N, C-alpha and C positions, 0 to 999 in steps of 0.2 A: 570493500563494500561494492555490491552489485546494485546498480540503479536500474530499475525497470519502470517505464513510463506509459506503456500501451498494453492493450490486450494481447495475449500470446499463449502459446502451447508448448509444453515441454513433454515430449513423447514418452520419456522414460521417468527415472526417479529424480527428485530434487533433494539435494543434501546441502544444508548450510552448515559449514564446518565450525569448529570451536572458534569463538570470537568473530565469526563472519556475520555479515549483515546484508539483508535484502531491503531495499528502501526505494521510494520514488522521489523524484525532484520535487522541490518546494513549489507549491501553487501560489500565484500572485494575481491580483486583479479580481474581478468578479466572476470568472469562469474557472472551473476546476478542470485543468487540462492534463495533470498528471495523477496517475494512480496505479496501483498494482492489480491487474486482473489476469490471472494465470489458470489455465487448464493443465492439470498435472496427470499424465497417463500412468505413472506408477506411484510410488510411495514418496512421502515427504518426511525427511528426517532432519531435525534441528539438534545439533550437538551442543554440549555444554557451553553456555555463555553466547551461543549463536542467537540470532533474532531477525524477525521480520518487523521492521521499525518504520512507522509512519508518524512518529512523535514530531510535532511542530511543523508538518508538511502539509496538513489539510486545510480545511476552511477555518476562518475566524469570523467574528462579528462583521469584519469589513469586506470579506470576500465570499461569504456564504452564497451559493449559486441562486437561491430562490428569493431571498429577502433579506437584505442587510440590516433591516431595522427591527429585528426580533431578538436581539441578544446573542449570546454565545451559543454555539452549536457543537454537538459531538462530531458531526459530519463524517460519518462512517457509512459503510454499506457492504461490509464484508460478509460473505457466507460461504459455507462449504457444501458440497454435494458429494454423497457417496458414503 
C-alpha cells in the first residue's frame, strides 16, 4: 500500500498494480489533515483488484470539519479534470 497524505504531482503515468492500493492516513480529531490530492501528468491505470481506497479514513460525525452536530457525512471532495 502506498500512503499519500498531501497535495502532489506525478509528472508521468500512475499505475496501481493488481492488488495494490493507494490510500491516505486516517484522520482524527476535528481537523481533516490527511487526504489524496494528486495532479497526474499522464495516464492513470488501475489493474485488476487494485484500488484507490479512502474507506474509514475520512470524516465522521465526530470529526467533520465544519460542524460536528449535523449527523453523519460523506465527507468527500474528489474531482477529476481532463
